[in-house]
C-alpha positions as CSV (number, residue, x, y, z in Angstrom):
1,M,-9.8,-18.0,-36.3
2,P,-9.9,-15.1,-32.9
3,S,-12.5,-12.7,-33.3
4,P,-12.1,-9.4,-34.7
5,V,-12.7,-7.8,-31.2
6,M,-9.6,-10.2,-29.1
7,Y,-7.8,-9.4,-32.4
8,W,-7.7,-5.7,-32.1
9,S,-7.2,-6.3,-28.5
10,E,-4.2,-8.4,-28.8
11,I,-2.6,-6.3,-31.2
12,G,-3.8,-2.7,-29.6
13,Y,-2.2,-3.4,-26.2
14,D,1.1,-3.0,-26.9
15,A,0.4,0.4,-28.8
16,R,-1.9,1.6,-25.9
17,M,1.2,0.7,-23.0
18,R,4.2,2.7,-25.1
19,A,1.8,5.7,-25.4
20,S,0.8,5.5,-21.9
21,R,4.7,5.5,-21.3
22,L,5.3,8.4,-23.4
23,I,2.5,9.7,-21.3
24,S,4.5,9.4,-18.3
25,V,7.6,10.3,-19.4
26,L,6.0,13.7,-20.3
27,L,4.7,14.3,-17.1
28,L,7.6,13.4,-15.0
29,L,9.9,15.9,-16.8
30,Q,7.1,18.5,-16.4
31,T,6.7,17.8,-12.8
32,R,10.4,17.0,-11.6
33,G,12.1,19.3,-14.4
34,R,15.7,17.6,-15.4
35,L,16.0,13.9,-15.3
36,T,18.6,10.9,-16.6
37,A,17.7,8.5,-18.8
38,E,18.8,6.1,-15.7
39,D,16.1,8.2,-13.7
40,L,13.5,7.9,-16.3
41,A,14.5,4.5,-16.5
42,R,13.9,3.7,-12.8
43,E,10.5,5.4,-12.7
44,L,9.0,3.9,-15.4
45,E,10.8,0.3,-15.0
46,V,12.1,0.1,-18.5
47,S,15.6,-0.3,-19.8
48,V,17.8,3.1,-20.5
49,R,17.6,1.9,-24.3
50,T,13.5,2.2,-24.1
51,V,13.8,5.6,-22.8
52,H,16.0,7.1,-25.2
53,R,13.5,5.7,-28.1
54,D,10.7,7.4,-25.8
55,I,12.5,10.3,-26.2
56,E,12.9,10.6,-29.5
57,E,9.4,9.8,-30.7
58,L,8.4,12.9,-28.6
59,S,10.6,14.8,-30.1
60,A,9.8,13.8,-33.3
61,S,6.0,14.1,-32.6
62,G,7.0,17.9,-31.7
63,I,7.3,17.8,-28.0
64,P,10.2,20.5,-27.7
65,I,12.5,18.2,-25.2
66,F,16.3,18.6,-25.6
67,A,19.0,17.0,-24.0
68,E,22.2,18.5,-21.6
69,R,25.3,16.6,-21.3
70,G,28.1,15.8,-18.6
71,S,27.6,15.0,-15.1
72,H,24.6,17.3,-14.4
73,G,22.9,16.7,-17.6
74,G,19.7,15.1,-18.5
75,F,16.1,15.4,-20.8
76,Q,14.3,18.7,-19.7
77,L,11.6,20.2,-21.7
78,V,12.0,23.5,-23.7
79,E,10.9,26.5,-20.3
80,G,7.3,27.6,-20.4
81,Y,6.3,24.0,-22.3
82,R,2.8,22.5,-20.7
83,T,0.6,20.1,-21.0
84,R,-2.4,20.5,-19.3
85,L,-6.1,18.7,-18.4
86,T,-8.8,21.0,-17.0
87,G,-12.0,20.7,-15.0
88,L,-11.0,19.3,-11.8
89,T,-12.2,21.1,-8.9
90,P,-10.5,21.3,-5.7
91,A,-13.0,18.3,-3.7
92,E,-12.3,15.9,-6.5
93,A,-8.4,16.6,-6.7
94,E,-8.8,15.5,-3.0
95,T,-11.2,12.2,-3.8
96,L,-8.7,11.1,-6.6
97,F,-5.6,11.2,-4.0
98,L,-7.6,9.4,-1.3
99,S,-9.1,6.7,-3.3
100,G,-5.3,5.8,-4.3
101,T,-4.2,3.0,-1.6
102,P,-0.4,2.2,-3.2
103,G,0.1,-0.7,-0.7
104,P,-2.7,-3.4,-2.7
105,A,-2.2,-1.7,-6.0
106,A,1.4,-3.2,-5.5
107,Q,0.0,-6.1,-4.3
108,L,-2.0,-6.7,-7.4
109,G,0.7,-5.4,-9.5
110,L,-0.9,-2.0,-10.1
111,G,1.3,0.1,-8.4
112,T,2.8,1.6,-11.7
113,V,-0.8,2.0,-13.1
114,L,-1.7,4.1,-10.0
115,A,1.4,6.0,-9.9
116,A,1.3,7.0,-13.5
117,A,-2.6,8.3,-13.0
118,Q,-1.7,10.4,-10.0
119,L,0.8,11.9,-12.0
120,K,-1.2,12.5,-14.8
121,V,-3.4,14.4,-12.3
122,L,-0.6,16.3,-10.1
123,A,1.0,17.4,-13.3
124,A,-2.5,18.8,-14.8
125,L,-4.0,20.6,-11.7
126,P,-2.8,24.7,-11.2
127,P,-0.6,25.0,-8.4
128,E,-3.2,26.1,-5.8
129,L,-5.1,22.4,-6.5
130,R,-1.8,21.0,-6.5
131,S,-0.9,21.4,-2.9
132,R,-4.6,20.3,-2.1
133,A,-4.3,17.3,-3.7
134,S,-0.6,16.6,-2.4
135,R,-1.6,17.4,1.5
136,I,-4.1,14.9,1.8
137,N,-1.4,12.2,1.8
138,Q,0.2,13.5,4.5
139,R,-3.5,13.2,6.6
140,F,-5.0,10.1,5.3
141,H,-3.2,6.7,4.7
142,L,-4.6,3.5,3.8
143,D,-3.4,0.0,4.7
144,A,-5.7,-2.7,3.6
145,P,-4.4,-6.0,5.0
146,G,-5.6,-7.2,8.7
147,W,-4.7,-8.1,11.7
148,F,-6.8,-11.0,12.5
149,Q,-9.7,-8.1,13.6
150,E,-13.5,-7.7,12.1
151,E,-14.8,-4.6,11.4
152,E,-15.3,-2.3,13.8
153,S,-17.9,0.6,14.6
154,A,-16.1,4.1,14.3
155,A,-18.7,6.4,15.0
156,S,-15.9,9.5,15.9
157,L,-14.5,8.8,12.3
158,Q,-16.0,12.3,10.5
159,P,-15.4,14.4,13.2
160,I,-12.3,13.3,13.7
161,A,-11.5,13.9,10.0
162,A,-12.9,16.7,10.1
163,A,-10.3,18.1,12.7
164,V,-7.5,16.2,10.9
165,W,-7.6,17.8,8.3
166,A,-8.2,21.1,10.1
167,D,-5.6,21.4,12.3
168,R,-7.5,21.5,15.2
169,R,-7.0,19.9,18.9
170,L,-9.3,17.1,20.0
171,R,-10.4,16.3,23.5
172,M,-11.7,12.5,24.3
173,N,-12.3,9.9,26.8
174,Y,-10.4,6.9,25.7
175,R,-11.0,2.9,26.4
176,R,-7.9,1.8,27.1
177,G,-7.0,-1.5,25.4
178,T,-5.9,-3.4,28.6
179,D,-7.8,-6.1,30.4
180,D,-8.6,-3.5,33.3
181,G,-10.8,-1.2,30.5
182,V,-10.1,1.9,32.0
183,V,-11.3,5.3,30.6
184,V,-9.1,8.0,30.2
185,Q,-9.1,11.6,29.2
186,R,-6.7,13.3,26.6
187,E,-6.3,16.1,24.7
188,V,-4.6,15.7,21.3
189,D,-3.2,17.2,18.1
190,P,-4.9,14.8,15.4
191,L,-2.0,14.1,13.1
192,G,-3.9,11.6,10.6
193,V,-6.2,8.3,10.4
194,V,-5.2,5.5,9.2
195,L,-7.1,2.1,7.9
196,K,-5.5,-0.9,8.8
197,G,-8.1,-3.5,7.1
198,A,-11.5,-2.9,8.7
199,I,-10.0,-0.9,11.7
200,W,-9.6,2.5,11.6
201,Y,-6.9,4.1,13.6
202,L,-6.0,7.8,15.0
203,V,-2.6,8.8,14.6
204,A,-1.7,11.6,17.4
205,R,0.8,14.1,19.1
206,A,-0.5,13.7,23.2
207,G,2.3,16.1,25.2
208,T,5.4,15.7,23.1
209,E,5.0,11.8,21.7
210,I,3.1,10.5,19.1
211,R,0.6,7.9,19.9
212,T,-2.3,5.6,17.9
213,Y,-5.5,5.2,19.4
214,R,-7.9,2.9,17.9
215,V,-11.2,4.7,17.0
216,S,-13.5,2.3,18.0
217,R,-12.1,3.2,21.8
218,I,-13.1,6.6,21.6
219,L,-16.3,6.8,23.6
220,D,-17.0,10.7,23.3
221,L,-15.4,13.4,21.5
222,G,-14.8,17.1,21.9
223,L,-13.4,19.4,18.9
224,L,-12.0,22.2,20.8
225,D,-11.3,25.8,19.3
226,E,-7.3,25.8,19.7
227,R,-5.4,25.1,16.7
228,F,-2.1,23.4,16.6
229,V,0.6,23.1,14.2
230,R,1.9,20.1,12.6
231,P,5.1,18.7,12.9
232,E,7.2,19.6,10.0
233,D,9.3,16.6,9.9
234,F,6.4,14.1,10.3
235,D,5.6,11.8,7.8
236,L,2.4,10.0,8.5
237,A,3.0,6.7,6.3
238,G,6.8,6.5,8.0
239,Y,5.5,6.7,11.2
240,W,2.7,3.7,10.3
241,E,5.1,1.5,9.1
242,R,7.6,1.9,11.8
243,S,4.4,1.1,13.8
244,V,3.2,-1.7,12.2
245,A,6.3,-3.6,12.3
246,A,6.8,-2.7,16.1
247,Y,3.4,-3.7,16.5
248,E,4.1,-7.0,14.7
249,D,7.7,-8.0,16.4
250,S,5.4,-7.7,19.8
251,L,2.5,-10.4,18.4
252,P,3.1,-14.0,19.8
253,S,4.4,-16.0,17.1
254,F,5.7,-18.7,16.1
255,E,7.9,-20.6,13.3
256,A,6.8,-23.1,10.8
257,V,8.4,-25.1,8.1
258,V,6.0,-26.3,5.2
259,R,6.2,-27.8,1.7
260,V,3.8,-26.6,-0.7
261,R,3.5,-27.4,-4.1
262,P,4.2,-24.4,-6.4
263,A,0.6,-24.5,-7.7
264,A,-1.0,-23.7,-4.1
265,I,1.1,-20.8,-3.5
266,W,-2.1,-18.4,-4.6
267,K,-3.9,-20.3,-2.1
268,L,-1.2,-19.5,0.9
269,E,-1.0,-15.8,-0.1
270,R,-4.8,-15.9,0.4
271,A,-4.3,-17.6,3.7
272,L,-1.4,-15.7,5.4
273,G,-1.1,-12.4,2.5
274,I,0.8,-11.8,-0.4
275,A,4.0,-10.1,1.5
276,P,4.6,-12.5,3.8
277,T,4.1,-15.1,1.4
278,R,6.7,-13.9,-1.3
279,A,9.0,-13.0,1.2
280,A,9.0,-16.6,2.6
281,I,9.5,-17.6,-1.0
282,A,12.1,-15.2,-1.7
283,A,14.1,-16.6,1.1
284,A,13.5,-20.9,0.4
285,G,15.9,-22.4,-1.4
286,E,15.3,-24.6,-4.8
287,P,12.6,-26.8,-5.4
288,D,12.8,-30.3,-4.2
289,G,12.7,-33.6,-6.4
290,A,9.3,-33.6,-6.7
291,G,9.1,-29.8,-7.3
292,W,7.3,-28.8,-4.2
293,L,9.1,-25.5,-2.0
294,T,10.1,-25.7,1.5
295,L,8.9,-22.4,3.2
296,R,9.6,-21.0,6.5
297,L,6.2,-19.4,8.0
298,R,5.7,-16.9,10.5
299,L,2.4,-17.8,12.1
300,E,0.2,-16.4,14.8
301,D,-0.3,-19.1,17.1
302,L,-1.7,-23.0,16.9
303,P,-5.4,-21.9,16.7
304,N,-5.2,-19.6,13.6
305,A,-2.2,-21.3,12.0
306,E,-4.5,-24.6,11.8
307,P,-7.1,-23.3,9.4
308,Q,-4.8,-21.3,7.5
309,I,-2.5,-24.4,6.7
310,L,-5.9,-26.7,6.0
311,A,-6.8,-24.1,3.6
312,L,-4.1,-25.8,1.5
313,G,-5.6,-29.3,2.0
314,I,-3.2,-31.6,0.1
315,D,-0.8,-29.4,-1.5
316,A,1.2,-28.9,2.2
317,E,2.7,-30.5,4.3
318,V,4.1,-29.2,7.6
319,L,7.4,-30.3,8.6
320,E,8.2,-28.3,12.1
321,P,7.2,-27.4,14.6
322,V,6.2,-31.2,16.1
323,E,3.0,-29.5,17.8
324,M,1.9,-28.3,14.8
325,R,2.5,-31.7,12.9
326,D,0.6,-33.5,15.3
327,L,-2.1,-30.9,15.5
328,M,-2.7,-31.7,11.4
329,R,-2.7,-35.3,11.9
330,T,-5.2,-35.0,14.6
331,V,-7.2,-32.4,12.7
332,T,-7.0,-34.5,9.1
333,A,-7.8,-38.0,11.3
334,R,-11.1,-36.4,12.6
335,L,-11.9,-35.4,8.9
336,A,-11.0,-38.7,7.5
337,A,-13.4,-40.3,9.9
338,E,-16.4,-37.8,9.5
339,Y,-16.4,-38.4,5.6
340,A,-15.8,-42.3,6.2
C-alpha cells in the first residue's frame, strides 16, 4: 500500500497544476488586457477547450471576467479589477528577473514554470517597479551552454555591470584575441553583459558598430563621466542569438553519421548538449530494425569528438567519416589491449 504522503502527492498534482494554470490565466488577462481563447491556449500550452473550462471556473469563483464576441473579441477583466502581491523592494524585483535563465529552464522542461513565475511577479509589481524589472532583461542576458571553454577570470565585471546599468561610457585597454596579442584602447557604450557557459562578454557600441568583447581580455578599465543614450531598437537577447549563430558557423567542424541506441540519448545530450542532440533526432529517419537511430551530428574536430563519442560506449557506432571511424577503432583497440 502506498504511503499517505505519496498518495496525497499523486492525487494533488493535477489540482495544483490546475490552480497554477488558473492563476496564470488571471495574471495574463491582468497584464495584457483582452486575449482570445486561442491566445491563452498558446501561452499556457493547453487546448482551447481547457481555456474555456478555466474561464468558467474563474467566473464561478467570483472573478469578474467577461467575453466579447466578434473578430476583435476575447476575454477581459472588468476594468479596475486587479490582484496584487505586495512587499517586493526594487532590489528584490531586479534580482528575481536577473536570476531567470530561459534557455536552460526550457531545456529542463521548466520554461513554462519560469514564465509563469515571472508573470506573477510582473503583474504584482507597482508600475515603477515593473519598469525596473523589465529593464534588467535589456541589460543582462544569461546563456549557459559553453563553447568548449573553462571558467575565466573576470576582474572587471563589477564596474562593467555598474556602467551598463547607469548608461555610462567606458574607456578600456583590450587585448585582441589574435595570435599577435596586440592591446588596443577603446571608448565604448556598454549595452549589456552576457554569460556564455563560464565566460563573460561585454556587448558594447564602438563608434557606429556594436561589438562583443571578452571580459577576461580587458586589461584595465575607466568609467567616464559621459553618459550615452541606448539605441531604442537594440535587443540584447536577439543580438546575442545572431552573434552565436554567426560564431558557430565560423567554427571548424565536420559532420559525422553515428548510429545510437535510443536508451543512450541522454549520454549524447550530456556530451554534445541537449539542443544539438534533439535537432539531430528531429532530422533523423525512423529507427532501423534493431531500434537504433542514425544521426547526423555536427562535431568540432576529431580530438574533441573522440571523448564525446567514447562517452556513449557500446551504445553508438560511427559510420562516417572514415577518419572518425578509424580513430574510434584505434582508440578502442588500445583500450582493449590495456584491459586484456
